[in-house]
C-alpha positions as CSV (number, residue, x, y, z in Angstrom):
1,M,21.8,3.9,22.3
2,D,21.1,0.4,21.1
3,Q,24.4,-1.1,20.2
4,P,24.9,-2.1,16.2
5,N,25.1,-5.4,16.7
6,E,21.3,-5.8,18.6
7,V,18.1,-7.4,16.8
8,H,15.3,-6.1,18.0
9,T,12.4,-7.9,17.7
10,E,8.9,-5.9,17.8
11,Q,5.5,-7.2,17.7
12,G,1.7,-5.9,18.5
13,I,1.2,-2.2,17.9
14,L,3.9,0.1,18.2
15,K,4.6,4.3,17.0
16,T,7.7,3.2,16.2
17,V,10.8,1.2,16.4
18,E,14.0,2.4,16.0
19,A,17.0,0.7,16.5
20,A,21.5,1.4,15.5
21,G,21.1,-2.7,15.2
22,D,18.9,-4.9,13.0
23,V,14.7,-4.8,13.1
24,I,12.9,-7.6,12.5
25,V,8.8,-6.9,12.6
26,G,6.7,-9.7,12.6
27,R,2.7,-10.5,13.4
28,A,2.8,-6.6,14.0
29,L,1.8,-3.1,13.3
30,V,4.1,-0.3,13.5
31,G,3.7,3.5,12.5
32,V,7.6,4.5,11.6
33,V,10.4,1.6,11.4
34,N,14.0,3.2,11.1
35,G,17.3,0.5,11.7
36,R,20.1,-1.5,9.8
37,D,18.5,-4.3,8.3
38,V,14.7,-4.6,8.3
39,S,12.6,-7.6,7.7
40,I,9.0,-7.3,7.8
41,T,7.0,-11.0,8.0
42,Q,3.5,-10.9,8.0
43,A,3.1,-7.5,9.3
44,G,2.5,-3.7,8.2
45,A,4.5,-0.6,9.0
46,G,4.1,2.9,7.6
47,P,7.3,4.3,6.9
48,V,10.8,2.6,6.9
49,A,14.5,3.8,6.9
50,A,17.2,0.9,6.6
51,Q,20.8,1.8,5.8
52,G,21.0,-2.0,4.9
53,D,18.9,-4.3,3.2
54,V,15.0,-4.3,3.4
55,R,13.0,-7.6,3.4
56,I,9.2,-7.9,2.8
57,Q,7.6,-10.9,3.5
58,Q,3.7,-11.5,3.3
59,G,3.3,-8.0,4.5
60,G,3.5,-4.4,3.4
61,C,4.6,-0.8,4.3
62,G,4.6,2.8,3.2
63,P,7.3,4.5,1.5
64,V,10.8,2.9,1.7
65,L,14.1,4.3,1.8
66,V,16.7,1.8,1.4
67,G,20.6,1.6,1.9
68,G,21.1,-1.4,0.5
69,D,18.9,-4.3,-1.5
70,L,15.0,-4.6,-1.3
71,R,13.5,-7.8,-1.6
72,I,9.8,-8.6,-1.9
73,H,8.0,-11.6,-1.6
74,Q,4.0,-11.9,-1.7
75,G,4.0,-8.4,-0.3
76,G,4.1,-4.8,-1.4
77,C,5.2,-0.8,-0.7
78,G,4.9,2.3,-1.5
79,P,7.1,4.5,-3.5
80,A,10.8,3.1,-2.7
81,M,14.4,4.6,-3.3
82,V,17.0,1.7,-3.6
83,R,20.8,2.6,-3.1
84,G,21.1,-1.6,-4.1
85,N,19.4,-4.3,-5.8
86,L,15.3,-4.3,-5.9
87,S,13.9,-8.1,-6.4
88,I,10.0,-8.2,-6.3
89,Q,8.1,-11.9,-6.4
90,Q,4.4,-11.9,-6.1
91,G,4.2,-8.6,-4.9
92,G,4.6,-4.9,-6.2
93,T,5.7,-1.3,-5.3
94,Q,4.0,2.1,-6.6
95,S,7.1,3.9,-7.7
96,V,10.8,2.2,-7.3
97,L,13.9,4.6,-8.0
98,V,17.4,1.9,-8.0
99,A,20.5,2.0,-8.4
100,G,21.1,-1.3,-8.9
101,N,19.6,-3.8,-11.0
102,A,16.0,-4.3,-10.6
103,T,14.2,-8.0,-11.0
104,V,10.4,-7.7,-11.7
105,G,9.2,-11.9,-10.8
106,Q,6.1,-13.6,-11.8
107,G,3.4,-12.0,-10.5
108,A,4.9,-8.8,-9.6
109,F,3.8,-5.2,-10.2
110,V,5.8,-2.1,-10.6
111,G,4.2,0.9,-11.1
112,L,7.0,3.1,-12.4
113,V,10.3,1.9,-12.3
114,A,13.9,3.7,-13.1
115,S,17.0,1.4,-12.9
116,P,20.1,1.1,-15.3
117,K,19.0,-2.6,-15.4
118,I,15.7,-3.7,-15.5
119,T,14.9,-7.4,-15.8
120,L,11.0,-8.7,-16.1
121,E,10.0,-12.2,-16.0
122,E,7.5,-14.1,-17.2
123,G,4.0,-12.6,-15.7
124,S,5.1,-9.2,-14.2
125,R,3.8,-6.2,-15.0
126,V,5.7,-2.6,-14.9
127,L,3.5,0.5,-16.1
128,I,6.3,2.7,-17.1
129,G,9.7,1.6,-17.2
130,T,13.2,3.3,-17.1
131,P,12.7,5.9,-20.2
132,G,9.4,6.6,-19.4
133,A,10.0,7.4,-16.2
134,F,12.3,9.7,-17.1
135,A,10.5,11.5,-20.2
136,A,7.5,11.8,-17.4
137,G,9.8,13.3,-14.6
138,A,11.4,16.0,-17.4
139,A,7.5,16.7,-18.5
140,V,6.1,17.3,-15.0
141,G,9.7,19.4,-14.4
142,A,8.6,21.9,-17.3
143,L,5.1,22.1,-16.4
144,V,6.3,23.3,-12.5
145,A,8.8,25.6,-14.2
146,M,6.1,26.7,-16.5
147,V,3.5,27.5,-13.6
148,A,6.4,28.9,-11.2
149,G,7.6,31.3,-13.8
150,R,4.0,32.4,-14.5
151,R,3.1,33.0,-10.7
152,R,6.5,35.2,-10.4
153,R,5.6,37.3,-13.3
154,S,1.7,38.5,-12.0
155,R,2.9,39.4,-8.8
């Protein structure tokens, strides 16, 4: 197993990058990334899981699970769950659940964001904010419960 203080720098086309230490993906395509702190620069990745922070600079990835902060600059990602804070500048994400603060900067877009505190800078766009996200979640939950109840009764 890798030592936690090791830094793995990956380039090229890879299936998986998994390390106990930090992972830096630059000018590469990676299927799955798992590490302590993850940095994606001018690269693309599938699902990303990080115990620490994730930084995306001019790149993108699929779903993200972040134990620390998520910072996106001129990039994007799929759905994200962030234990720390979120900062997006000139990029975007599909939907994000943030335990800390969310800052959506100029030129940034978020489809759905749920966070205790959302800061929207001029020129940013959020399709559905925290109140709408919780209302949409409650409505979908109620609909699923009704459909599941009818299926049980019909058996």
